[in-house]
N, C-alpha and C positions, 0 to 999 in steps of 0.2 A: 422785704422778704418773711413769707410765712415758716413757720417752723417746720411744716414737712417740705417746702421748697430747700429751706436751708441744709435739712437732713439729706435730701437728694443732691445737691451740690456737694456738701462734705465726703458723701459716698463717693462721688466719683472722684474727686481729689485724692483721696485716701486710695482707691482700688485701683485705680490708672493714673498715676501722678502724670507720665508720661503725654498722653491724651489731653489730660484735664491742663497739664502747661500749654500744650498748642493752643486752646481755648482761653485761656488765662491772658494770652499774649494779644488776642483780639478787644480785650476787654482795658478799659482807661487803670493805671495804676492804682490810682484810689479804691477802686472796687475790688480788682486783685489782693490788695493788700489787707483789704477787711475782710474776704473770704478767706484767705492765708489766717488770719488769728482768732478764726474760730476753729482751726484745725490743733490737736495735739503737737507740740514741738516736733517731734519725729516726720511727724506724716507733712506737716509745713517744710522740713527740711528736703525730704525726698521730692516733692513736686521744684524746689527753689533749684534743688542739684541739676534737673531737667530743662529746666525755663533757659530761654536762652540768654546768655548775661547782660547783652545790651537790655532786654527787658528786665531782668533781674535788679539792674543797677535803678532803674525807675522806679522799682520798688522801694529801694532802699533812701530814693531823695521822699519819699512818702511817709517814713516811720519816724518814731521818737527814736532816742538814743539808747532807750530801756528797751524796747523790743529789736533793736538792731543788734545790741549788745548779744541778747538771746538767740538770735539767729548766729553771728559769727560767731559765737562760741561752740556752736554745733557742726558750723562749715568747716573740708579743712581748707588749709591756707592756697591750695593750686585753685579751688571753687571760691573764694573770696579774692584771689587775684582777678581771675575770669573778669569775676562780676568790677571790681574796683576801675579797672583800664576803663571803662566805660562811664566813669563817671568825672562831672568837671572836677576843676582843680580846688576850689572851697568845699566841696563835698567829700573829695578822696580826702583831703588833710581831714574832716572832722571825723569821718567815718574810720578812717587809719587809726586815730589816735584812741578808738574803742580797741583795738589788738593790744596782746600782750608788746613789750619790747622786741623779744624774740620773733613774734606772729609778724610786726610791722617792717624788722628786717627782711625776712621771710619774701613778705609780701613786694615790696618796695623790689627784691632781687626778681621776681617774678614779672611785673609790671616791665620791666625795664627789656626787656624780650619783647620783639614782635609777636603777635599771637598768631600768626601762621609757623613760627619757630618753636622747635624743642625744648627751648630754656623756658619759655612759657608755659609749658604743661608739666613739669616735672615733680616729683615729690622732694621738697626741699629740705625737709625734716627729718627723713628718712637716717634711722641709727647707723652709725659708720663705726670701724675700730681703727685702733691705731696701733700700727704694726710692733709694737714692741708689750702689747699689754699680753697679760698671764688669761689662762682661761678663767680663774677665778674671777679677775675684774672685769670679764665679759658677761660673765653672770651676774654681777653686782649691777652693771648696766642695762642687762635685760630687765632686770626685777624691777629698776627704778623706773623704767620707762613703759612698764607692763608690755612690752614687745610681743607683739599677735603676727608680725609681718612676714617675709619672706625668709627660706632658711637661709637665703645667701645673704651675706655680710659682706658689705665692700671693705676693703682694708687701706688706710692712708698712711702717708709718712708726714713728718712733722710739717712741711710744704704746702699740707692736703694735694700732695697728688697721688691719682691712684697708681697703687703696686700689688695689687692682689685680690682675691677674695677668700671665703672661708664656709664652709656649711656647717649649720651648727649639729648637724646630725655626726660630723668629723670631728667638732669641737668636743660633744660628748663622750667622746672616748678616750680624752686626754685626762691625766691627772690635774687637780687645780693650779700647782704650780709652776704646770709646764707651757709655753710661749705657744701665740698662736699660730707663728712662724713655722711651728712643727708642722701642722698641717694647713699652712696657706696657700692656695694655687697661685701663682703668679699671673698678673695680668695687667695691661697699661691698653687695652684697647677700649674706646669710651665714642659714645657720640659728643659733636660739639654742641653746646647750646643755642649756635646760629644756624644749624643746619634745618633747612626746611621739612615741614612733616612727612608729604610726599615721598622725598630723599631719605627721609628717617625709615620710612615701612619698605623700601628696601634694603634695607644692612643687611648683612650677614650675621651681624652680633644676635640676631633674633633665631637664627637657628640654632645657636646652643642654650639661649634661656628667654622667660619672658619679662624679664628685667634689666635694664641695661644701665650703666653710668652714664654720668653727663658732665662736661667739663666746660670749663668759658676758655676765654681766648689763650688765656697763659698757662692752660693746661690744668688747674685747680677744680676739684671736684666739687660740685654744686648741687649736685643731686641725682635722682633716679627716674627713669621713664618706666613707666609698664606697660604694657604691649597694648592692654585694653584702652588704657588712658589715651595712647596713641590713636588708634582705631575709632574712638570716642570724637577726638579734634577733629579728625579728618571728615568724619560723616557731618558734626556739625557745620562745617565749612561746607560741603557738599550741598546739604540741606540750605544756607543760606543763599548757594549760587543758583540752585532749581527754584527757591521760593516754594518748599512744597508745604504749607501749614495746613491746607485743608485737603490733599490729594485723598483718593478713598480709601489706599491702601495705608495709610498713617496709624489707623487704629484697625482692629478687628471688627467682625460684626457687633459683637456684645458691649466694645468700647462705644461704638457709634451709636448704640442704641439709647444706653447710660449718656454719651455726650448730648444727643437730643432733649432729654429731660434737664439737661444742667444749661445748656443753651436758653431752654424756657423760662429758668427762673432767675436769668441774667439780665440786668439793666438793658432794655431795647432803643433807648433813648440815647441822644446824643451827649448826656449826661455820663451814661454807662459804659458804652460803647466807642471805639474806637472810630473814627469814620474815614 
């Protein structure tokens, strides 16, 4: 591939990651990996996040542990689990070992749920609070985690059962030594991890918030589900069912024009493209 051709492909990958991902999926994993490796890490991750997990899994089978570790460090646990569930057992074990122990545990939890259920799509590493914590302890935990999430935080008891939630705005009004119980709103409504995605979308819980708690079969809190994550999961399944990889409305006119250039620089032989 010439220098100009490579720059055209890189431009498409960086400017239109979703459209580029669709076309990468039509190439061999070897070709896709080599192109992604030419990108800055943040650009490669943007493409990986919108690449179908089954194809992303093939990419992980064709990279060494050094490159895999770079990608895994930049991906969140939910995205990693979505990809890892498509790996065979030996490769799953090998790539799982590249994660921290905490990420390994969370990843195995997510993979244990079928892909069509809520449990497979939760954020299992979300920050939660203990019902006996003081305001001072809350902010120590927030600083330690460099928290940048929702203003709503779920509160658990010693058995990891959901007992309520607090608003960070309300917590700010309390003195450092007060208990968060002073501002906690009681709550025990949550989605079950085995709830199917389509059913979860109809839950009345979404009328109150865009982030709901998720529990396992014994009622223990396992994470939160974001509404946008649920919609994205459903869209992915719809795409799988309709097989719309190359429909005209997949990308706009600008994307299609750049895509045509991208396709020109991709190998057209049996060695480079999927048959």
